[in-house]
Wavefront OBJ file of the C-alpha trace (Angstrom):
o trace
v -7.968 -13.957 -27.153
v -4.903 -13.190 -25.030
v -4.879 -15.036 -21.709
v -1.993 -13.124 -20.191
v -1.919 -12.817 -16.430
v -0.091 -9.897 -14.937
v 1.239 -10.680 -11.481
v 4.041 -8.886 -9.666
v 6.488 -11.693 -10.376
v 4.762 -13.488 -13.260
v 4.514 -16.700 -11.276
v 2.361 -19.608 -12.328
v 1.525 -22.207 -9.683
v 1.071 -25.953 -9.818
v -1.786 -27.256 -7.681
v 0.782 -28.633 -5.233
v 2.662 -25.334 -4.892
v -0.547 -23.320 -4.579
v -1.738 -25.639 -1.799
v 1.649 -25.312 -0.081
v 1.302 -21.517 -0.137
v -1.998 -21.672 1.763
v -0.041 -21.755 5.024
v 0.888 -18.138 4.235
v -2.346 -17.143 2.493
v -4.877 -18.311 5.116
v -3.865 -15.945 7.954
v -3.590 -12.987 5.582
v -7.078 -13.620 4.177
v -8.503 -14.120 7.678
v -7.010 -10.769 8.663
v -8.372 -9.115 5.503
v -11.904 -10.347 6.157
v -11.779 -9.204 9.784
v -10.432 -5.776 8.846
v -12.980 -5.365 6.069
v -15.849 -6.078 8.491
v -14.455 -3.490 10.907
v -14.003 -1.036 8.035
v -17.705 -1.334 7.153
v -18.666 -0.698 10.789
v -16.383 2.344 11.034
v -17.834 3.768 7.811
v -21.336 3.285 9.184
v -20.396 4.958 12.479
v -18.919 7.895 10.562
v -22.120 8.320 8.545
v -24.230 8.377 11.710
v -21.967 10.908 13.431
v -21.742 13.114 10.339
v -25.530 13.165 10.153
v -25.749 14.133 13.836
v -23.029 16.736 13.334
v -24.910 18.373 10.461
v -27.745 19.183 12.872
v -25.551 20.496 15.688
v -24.827 24.050 16.618
v -21.745 25.144 18.539
v -21.805 23.234 21.796
v -19.913 20.757 23.902
v -21.710 17.949 22.050
v -20.476 19.300 18.701
v -16.910 19.324 20.034
v -17.327 15.763 21.272
v -18.698 14.734 17.858
v -15.686 16.335 16.162
v -13.335 14.378 18.415
v -15.192 11.114 17.817
v -15.147 11.717 14.075
v -11.419 12.484 14.117
v -10.776 9.189 15.920
v -12.945 7.281 13.448
v -11.274 8.950 10.451
v -7.889 7.918 11.870
v -9.080 4.357 12.396
v -10.566 4.292 8.886
v -7.253 5.382 7.359
v -5.311 2.847 9.437
v -7.649 0.052 8.316
v -7.328 1.080 4.666
v -3.528 1.080 4.989
v -3.534 -2.341 6.679
v -5.884 -3.815 4.053
v -3.696 -2.449 1.275
v -0.635 -3.968 2.945
v -2.356 -7.381 3.248
v -3.385 -7.344 -0.422
v 0.206 -6.440 -1.339
v 1.431 -9.408 0.736
v -0.797 -11.738 -1.282
v 0.495 -10.250 -4.534
v 4.072 -10.845 -3.382
v 3.200 -14.507 -2.847
v 1.916 -14.465 -6.414
v -1.822 -14.814 -5.878
v -4.713 -12.431 -6.420
v -7.276 -11.481 -3.763
v -10.731 -11.309 -5.322
v -13.469 -10.938 -2.704
v -13.898 -9.253 0.676
v -17.159 -11.029 1.488
v -16.035 -14.668 1.400
v -12.292 -14.410 0.798
v -11.652 -15.722 -2.697
v -8.053 -15.995 -3.857
v -6.912 -16.936 -7.360
v -3.554 -18.495 -8.214
v -2.380 -18.115 -11.813
v -1.518 -21.345 -13.575
v -1.130 -22.636 -17.082
v -3.336 -25.429 -18.334
v -3.156 -26.860 -21.836
v -1.121 -23.873 -22.999
v -3.434 -21.176 -21.669
v -3.514 -19.092 -18.521
v -6.247 -19.998 -16.004
v -6.726 -19.582 -12.262
v -6.646 -22.075 -9.443
v -9.400 -20.875 -7.100
v -9.466 -21.058 -3.295
v -12.099 -19.743 -0.902
v -11.465 -18.916 2.745
v -12.425 -21.912 4.862
v -11.559 -24.519 2.240
v -8.853 -26.927 3.403
v -7.122 -26.987 0.022
v -7.446 -25.826 -3.557
v -9.884 -28.107 -5.341
v -11.169 -25.875 -8.164
v -9.988 -23.866 -11.148
v -11.649 -21.511 -13.606
v -11.016 -19.739 -16.865
v -9.799 -16.166 -16.483
v -13.008 -14.653 -17.832
v -15.430 -16.851 -15.884
v -14.571 -16.179 -12.272
v -15.873 -18.002 -9.219
v -19.179 -19.054 -10.805
v -17.264 -20.882 -13.540
v -15.287 -23.057 -11.121
v -14.447 -26.599 -12.205
v -13.154 -29.428 -10.036
v -9.473 -30.163 -10.315
v -8.937 -33.632 -11.739
v -5.787 -35.755 -11.988
v -5.701 -34.843 -15.677
v -5.710 -31.137 -14.800
v -2.937 -31.635 -12.244
v -0.740 -33.482 -14.745
v -1.324 -30.829 -17.416
v -0.838 -27.634 -15.404
v 2.517 -25.946 -15.534
v 4.871 -24.480 -12.962
v 6.509 -21.528 -14.679
v 8.567 -18.683 -13.254
v 9.156 -15.673 -15.455
v 11.180 -12.776 -14.137
v 12.810 -12.211 -10.788
v 11.362 -12.869 -7.314
l 1 2 3 4 5 6 7 8 9 10 11 12 13 14 15 16 17 18 19 20 21 22 23 24 25 26 27 28 29 30 31 32 33 34 35 36 37 38 39 40 41 42 43 44 45 46 47 48 49 50 51 52 53 54 55 56 57 58 59 60 61 62 63 64 65 66 67 68 69 70 71 72 73 74 75 76 77 78 79 80 81 82 83 84 85 86 87 88 89 90 91 92 93 94 95 96 97 98 99 100 101 102 103 104 105 106 107 108 109 110 111 112 113 114 115 116 117 118 119 120 121 122 123 124 125 126 127 128 129 130 131 132 133 134 135 136 137 138 139 140 141 142 143 144 145 146 147 148 149 150 151 152 153 154 155 156 157 158 159
């Protein structure tokens, strides 16, 4: 099994460095969660208006619906662009955004010669868990002193 992690800069974090990066990660994830909630609302509003529009004939109300839909489509595109930008920001830091519902972020690390993830969830004060690459959030394990002493800080490539 090949436990290779592909990140933009091939960075592997120690627990200490991952925790230090949370000062940058927290506001980005907060923004992502807020934008994602708004995105869901905009999509729902679009569906409702499109349904109403499908039953309209030429009228002032149809023109108003077209204008409202145009505004919502513009907002939808802007939100998608902003979300993409925020995810790119996280990748530049070296971490991986995993979940829009609760804000899970993984930080690649090496432990006992294999690639694993340090795992942080929005709202947690620090990184206290890790998991194997294949297991995800449900396979989280507590970080112990032994883990901390045996994880590796490796930089491959150029920042």
